[in-house]
N, C-alpha and C positions, 0 to 999 in steps of 0.2 A: 857382963860384957860378952862373954863367950856365948851366952844364950841369945843375945841380940844378933851376934854375927851369924849364929846358926839359923836364926829366923830369917835373916836377910838372904842367906845362901839358899834356904829352903824356898823362899819366895821367888828368888831368881830361877831356881831349878823348876819350880812349878810353872813360872812364866815361860821358861824355855820349852817345857813339855807342851804347854798350850800352843806355843808358836810352831814347834815341830809337828804337832798334830794338825794344825791348820795347813802347814806346808805339805804334810803327807796327804791330807784330804784334797788339797788343790791339785797335787800331783796325780792322785788317783782320778780326780775329776777330769783333769786334762787328758790322761791316758784313756779314760772311758770315752770322752768326747772324740778323741782321735780315732778310737776303734769304731765308734758309731758312724763317724764320717766315712771311714773306709768301707764299712759294711753297707752303708747306704749307696755308695758308689758302685759296689759289686751288685747289689740288688737291681739298681737301675740299669746297669750294663747288661746283666743277664736277662732282664725282662724287657729288652729293647722293643719287642713287638707285643708285649702283654699289657692289657689295660689295668691289671691289678698291681703292676710294678710300683707305681707311685704310692698307693695305699700301703703296700708292704714296706716300702722304704721309710715312710713317715711313722709307721708303727714302731720302728726301732727307737724312736725318740721318747717313747712312753715307757714307764712313768718318770724316768730319771731326769729327762731334759724338759719335759712339758706334761701337763695333764691332758691337753688336747691340741690338735694342729689342724690347720686348714691351708690348702694350697689353691691359689687362683692363677689362671693363665689368661694372657691377653691374646685374643684371636679375632682377626678381622675387625679391629677397632672396638671390640667388646671384651668385658671381663667375665670369665666363667669359672665357677668352682669345679675343680676336677677331683679333689680328694678331701675327705673329712674323717679324722680318726680321733677316738676318745678312749681314755683308760677304762671307762665304763661302757661295755658293749650296748647296753640298753639306751644310754644317753646318746651314744654314737648313732644308733639307728634313728632315734628321735630327731637328731640334728639333720641327718640325711633327708628324712621325710620333710622336715620344715624347709630346708634349702631347696628341695625339689618343688615345693608348693609355693614358696614366696620368691619374689624377684630379688636380685642382688641389690643390697642396700647398705653395705659396709663402706663408709667413706675412706677409711684408713688404707685398706689394700689398694683401692683405686688410686688414691693419692700417691702411694709408694710406687705403683707401676708407672704413673704419669710422670713423677719427678725423678724417679730413680734413687730417692733418698730413703734410708731406713727410719723407722719410728720406734721409740721405746715409751710405753705407757706404764710407768711404775705402779700406778694405782688407778684402777678403772672407776670413774666417778659414777654415782647413781644416775646423774642426769644423762651421761653418755650411754648408760645401760638402757634407759628408757627409750632411746632413739632406735634401738635395734628392732628388727621385724618381729621377734618373739621374745620380749624381755624375760618372761618367766622361764623359758627354756634356757636362755643364756645364764640366768641366775642359778638354775639347777646344775647346768654344766660347769659352772665355776668360771668367773671372769674377774679375777682380782688384778692381774697385771698381764701384759702381753708384749711381744716383740713382733714387728712386721718388717721383713727385709726384702729387698728386690731380688728377683732371680735374673741375673744378667748372663748373657751369652754373647757370641760373636756378633749377632745381629742387633743387639741392644737388650732392653729389659723385656723379658718374655713372660714374667709373672711375679707373684709375691708369695712368700711363706710366712704364715702367722703361727707363733708358738704362744700358748697361753697357760697361766697358772691360776689356781683357785685363790691362792694367798696373795694379797697385795704386797708390793715391793719384793717380789721374788726374783726379779731380773734387774741387772745393773748394766753399766757400760761395757764391762768385760763380757757379759753374756751377749750383749748386742754385737760386739766384735766377733765373738765366736760364731754367732748365727750368720753373720755376713760371710765369714769364711766357708761355712757350711752351704750357704745358698749358691755360691758360684759353681761348684761341681754339679749341684742339682740342676741349675739353669742350663749348663752345658749338656747334661744328660737328657733333659727334656727337649732341648733343641735338636739333639741328635736323634731322639726318638721320632720327632716330628719330621725331620728330613728323611729318616729311614722309611717312615710310613708313606711319605709323598713319593719317594723313589720306588718303593714296593708297588704302590698303586699305579705309577707310571709303567712299571715293568709288566704288571699283570693286566692292566686295562688297555695297553697299547694295541693299535690295529695291526702292528707287525708281530710276527712270531718270534718272540725273544727267547734266548737260551743262554746257558752257561755250561761249558763242557770242558773236559780234560783232553790233552793230546791223544791219550789212549782210547778215547771214545766214550767215556762215561758222561752221561748228561746229569749235571749237578742241579740245575734249576731250569724251569721253563714256564711260560704262561699259557693261558687257556687257548689263545690263538694258535700257538705252536701245536697244541694237542689236536685242535680241530683241523688244522691244515694237513697234518700228517695222519689223520684218521685214528688217533688213539682214543680209548674210552675215557681215560682220566689222566691227570698229571702223574700220579704214582706209577701208572703203567709206562708212561713216557720215560720216567726217571730210571726204570729198570731195563730199558732197551738201549743197546749199544748204538751210538750214532753212526757207526760204520755200516750198520745194516740198512740204513736209510738211503744210501747212495745207489743210484741206478748204475753208475760207472765207478767202481772202487778206486780207480786211478785218479778220479777227480778230487777225492778227499786228500790223497797224497800231494797233489799239486796245490791244493788250498793250504795245507799245513806248511809246505815248503815256502810258499809266498808269504805266509804269516810270519815264519821265522826270519825271512830275509827282510821284509818291509815293515814288520811290526803290526801291520793292519791290512785288511783286504776290503775293497769297496766295489760294489756293483758286479760281483762275480756271479755269472749265471750257472745254476746247477740243476740237474734233473734228479729229484728225490722220489723214492717209492713210498706211497702211503701203505698203511697196514692192510688195505684191501687189494693191494697190488697195482693200483692205478698210479701212473707217473705224473708228477706235477713239476712245473718249471718255476723256479724261484730265483730271486736276486738276493745274494747273501752279502752282508757287511759284517765284519768281525774285527775285533781288536785283541791282540795277544797280551797276556800277563806273564812277565818273566821274573825269574828269581835273580839273586845277586850275581850268579854266574852267567846270566844271560840265557838260561834254559827256559823254553816255553813250558809253563806249568798250567795255564788255563787260557781259555778263549771265551770271550763274551761277544755276542752278536745278535743279529736279527735277520729274519727272512721275510721277503715280500713276495706274495704269490703273483706270478704274472702268467699263469697258465691260460687264463682267458685272453690276455693281451697277445700272447704267443699265437693262440688260435686265430684271433682276428688278423694278425699280421699274415698268417698263412692264407687266410681267405682273401685278404687284399692282394697278395701276390698272385693267387689263383685267378682272381677277377681281372687283374691287370694282364695276366698271360692270356686269358680268354679274349680280352679286348684286343690285344695285339694280334692274336691268331685270327680273330674275326675281321679285323681291318685288312690283313693280308689276304685271307680267303675271299673276302668280299670284293677286293680289287681284282683278283685273278678271275673270280667267277663272273664278274660284270663284263670283263673283256672277253672271256671265253663264251659267255652267253651271246654276245654280239656276233662272234665268229660262227656259232652254231646256227644263229638265225640265217646267216648267209648260206651256210651249208644246206640247211633244210629247204630254203627257198630255191636254191639252184637244183637240188634233187627233185623237188616237186615239178619244176619247169622241164627237166629232162624226162621225167616220167610222162608228162603230157605230150611232149614233142617227139619222143622216140619210144620205140618198143625194144626193151633190153632182153636179150636171150636169158632164159631160165637156166640156173646152174644148180643141179641137184634138186630140182623141183622148187627152187626159191628164186624170186626176182631180186637181183643184187640191189636195185634201187630201193625196193621196199625194205630190205634189210638195212640199207644205209639210212633211210629215213627213220626207221624204228630205233636204231642205235643212237642217232643224233637226238631224237626226242627223249630217250632215256638219259642221255648226257645233259640235256636241257633241264630235265627234272632234278638231277643232282645239283646243277648250278642254282636252281631255285631254292633248294634246301640250304645251300651255302649262303645265298643272299639273305634268306630268312635268319640264319644264325648271325650273320654280320650286321643285320638290321639295315641292309641296303634296299630290301624289297619294299615297294610301295604298298601300304595296307589301305584297305577301304573299311574303316571301322563303322559299325552301326550299333545303335542302342538295342540290346537284346536281353532276353531272359535266359540264364544259363540252364535252368531246368528244361525249358522248351527245346533248346539245342541238343541236350543230352537225350531227351525222348525221341527227337527226330533222327538222331544218328544211331539210336539203340538197335533198331531193326537191322541196319547194315552191319553193326558190330556182331550181332548174333550169327550172321552168315560167315563172318571172318573168324570168329572164335570157335575152335574145335569142340566137339561134344564133351571131351574129358574135362573141360574147364568151365566152371560156373561163372556167370556174369550177373552181378547184382547192382541195382541202382538204389542208393540211399539218399534221396533228395529232400532237403529241408523244405517244408511247405511254404516258407515265407522268407524270401531273400531279395536283395536289391538287384537292379539292372546293372549291366556292365557295358562298356563301350569297347567293342572288339570286332575284328574282321571275321565274319561267320565262316568263311572258307578256311581261314587260318586256324580258327578255333577247332573246326572239325579235324583238321590235320593233327593238331596237338592231341586231341582225344584219341584218335586212331593210333598215333605213334605210341602213346603211353600204354594203351590197352594191348597192342601187339608186342611191345617189349615185355609186358607181364606174361603174356602167353608163352613167349620164348623162354621165360625164366621157370616155367612149369612144364617140363617135358612129359611128366607122367600125368598128374592131375592137380587140381587146385581151384581156388576161388579168387575172382577179381571183384573188388567192391569199388564202385564209383560213387562218390558222395559229394554233396554241396552243403555249404553253411555260410552264414554271415559272421564275420569275425572283426575284432578291433585290434589293430597293431598299436601297441602302447609304447611309451618311453622305455619300458622294460625290454621290449623287443629291440629297440634301437641300441640298447647297451650290448645286446648279443649280436645284432646285425646293424652296424653304424650306417649303412647305406639306405636303410628303410625309412620311409616317410610315415609317421604315425597317422592313423585315420581308419576309416571304415572300408572293409574289403569283402569281396565274395571269394570264398575258398573252394577250389575244386581239388579233390584228393582221389588219386587212383592207388589202391592198395591191393597187393597180391600176397599169396601164401607160398611164394616160390623159394628158390634157393638162397636168395639174399646176397649181400656183398659185404666185404670188409671195408674198413675206413679208407684204406689206400685206394681201393677201386672207386668208392663213392666220391673221392676227391677229384676224379678224372672223368666222370661219366659225361659231363657237358662239353668235353673237348671234342672238336671235330675229328672224325676218323678213328676215334677210340672206341673199341668194341670188345666185349667179352665173348662174343659168339665165334664159332669156328670160322676158318678161312672160307670165304665164298658165301657165308650166311648173312652177312650184314655189311652195310656201308660205313657204320659208325657215325651217321649223321642224324639219327632219329632224335635223340635227346638234345643234340646241338640245335636242331631245328626248333624244338620245343623251347629251349632256352632263348633263342633269338626272337621268336614270336612273342613270348611272354614279356621279355624286356622291352621290345618295341611297342607293346601295348600298355606299358607303364606298370607292369606287375612284377612279381617276384616268384621264384621257383626254388624249392628246397627238396632234398631227397634224404630220407632216413632209411637205413637198412642194416641188418646184422646177418651174418651167415646162418642159414637154416631157419631164419625167422621172418623171411619175406621182406618186401620193399614197399615203401609208401612215398609217392611223389605228390607234393602239396604245392598248388599254384594259388597265389592271391592276386586278384585283379581289382583295381580301384572300383568301388561301388558308386553308382550314380544315385543322386538323392532320392529319386522316386522309388517307392516300395510297392509291390503288387502282391495280391493273394493269388497263389498258384494252385 
């Protein structure tokens, strides 16, 4: 009796030991799986921008949870394998090569992604094995049973995770439930990686200059457009440069930060920033502040849009409008004054015929009156030319012929210290222009160059056929694209700065000493060229000479000169 009782007790004890061992193993398994899930989350989070992160995460499942794993993602309506790991490195490489060579043909992952429902295949049948793209490889890799679970995220099902064992019936419903729990954080991590990659690409590839900085002035991140806009050699160089050093006006940064702290964001703020080469660029800045729990600004994110070219065009437009207004005023006054001068000169001529005026100091007062009136009439003609009130008599002519004809006269006007060279292109089109006005333009430009070289120098007058393209229209919106004949007068004189160049076509503006010029030479050139349908530009730098370029519309006929 006692023996029987002891046997029963021993059997119960043995059963209890077995049960406790199973409970212990399950507990250890649960702890292990929880640890694996946590480690996978860490790997995916730390590898947010690394392509190897998914492989590293799945490798944590081997060999305790699976013999091999495959991860598929749904992208743009297609299913793509993004990770393949195996406990055997050689078999893993073989599977990678096979998957790269063969098209996707596994129905189960596609079905799981489509339906969003998991699948458990406790025992992989030989018939199903033969349907695979490379049955022998799958047989060597081991395909006894597998689990395929959907990877779900906020936007829906983003992919499928497949866990496989060599041994049939290695997985059950509990394993399937665990795999589903594991799939959700993986799906979220993959979606976050995708969103991060899209945001990063948008940040880096944007046409605006994007940046992230601190209130103290440290640049935390920027894109390539930011680097090129401000003249840095690379992004690392930009990240080591205090943003405060980029402001042309240091107080502008203080105003921007103050507005950001008060309004949380800044939109359309115009700033002048200094490039690394010292050139100043005008930008429009938009920024959003990031604040801590105490409401203190800790970071600002924003972008810059270059409007230097637009600012320059606005200045040219204002200058053109100002010249137009001055021209209208000058033309009106000159027209009326010219009429009065006609009367004065006519009356003086009549008086000279009918009377004999006594000489004063050896000079006839009427002769002096007539000469002064004619000089005044010449000035009014220049004003009329600038304002485009003067009536032109355009003719079809060849620019090279006109320059050769006027060359002998120019040689008499130009002093010996200055060399005058003609560089005429042998084949250019005709132009339609008033010959007399063209001669006046040439003489005015050449004599201006002479005055810019008080010691010595060289003047080069050249011609060429040019095409004004849409690219020129972007720089000069008033230009009509087409074929033109260019006349360029270039000297090696003192040159001018940008501020002076901006005013050279204004009437009565001159850089010559008092009594040495009327300030109407280039104004007259401007008016004649504009009235002839052409354009005139001036480029100059101090101590590097000046070049005036005129473009006149070409006539279709081309001749050999």
